[in-house]
C-alpha positions in Angstrom: 7.1 25.8 26.8 7.2 22.0 27.2 3.4 21.5 26.7 3.3 22.8 23.1 6.2 20.6 22.2 4.6 17.6 23.8 1.4 18.3 21.9 3.3 18.6 18.6 5.1 15.3 19.2 1.8 13.5 20.1 0.1 14.8 17.0 3.1 13.9 14.9 3.1 10.3 16.2 -0.7 10.1 15.7 -0.4 11.3 12.1 2.6 9.0 11.3 0.7 6.0 12.8 -2.4 6.7 10.7 -0.3 7.1 7.5 1.6 3.8 8.3 -1.3 1.7 9.4 -4.2 3.0 7.3 -3.2 5.2 4.3 -0.2 3.1 3.1 -2.1 -0.3 3.0 -5.1 1.3 1.3 -2.8 2.9 -1.3 -1.0 -0.5 -1.9 -4.3 -2.3 -2.4 -5.5 0.4 -4.8 -2.3 0.1 -6.9 -2.6 -3.7 -6.9 -6.2 -3.4 -8.2 -5.1 -1.1 -10.9 -2.4 -3.6 -12.0 -5.0 -6.4 -12.0 -7.3 -4.3 -14.2 -4.4 -3.5 -16.6 -3.6 -7.3 -16.9 -7.3 -7.9 -17.5 -7.4 -5.4 -20.4 -4.2 -7.0 -21.9 -5.1 -10.7 -21.5 -8.9 -10.8 -21.0 -8.5 -12.8 -17.8 -8.6 -11.2 -14.3 -5.5 -12.4 -12.4 -5.4 -13.1 -8.7 -4.1 -10.3 -6.5 -0.9 -12.2 -5.7 -0.2 -12.8 -9.4 0.6 -9.1 -10.1 2.8 -8.6 -7.1 6.4 -8.0 -8.1 7.8 -10.2 -5.2 5.6 -13.1 -6.2 6.7 -12.7 -9.9 10.3 -12.7 -8.9 9.8 -15.8 -6.7 8.3 -17.7 -9.6 11.4 -16.9 -11.8 13.8 -18.5 -9.3 
């Protein structure tokens, strides 16, 4: 009875790790690239990756 539970926990940790360390950063990079392309269509100038990040925009306002 303990072995199936250990296997389930191990696979759960593996999947959570993959989501956290691989999928999430790839998703964030993709969203950032989409924001850059939208800015390019609006202004005609491709901004740097940091220029479309909300945290950087808020820091510039302070």
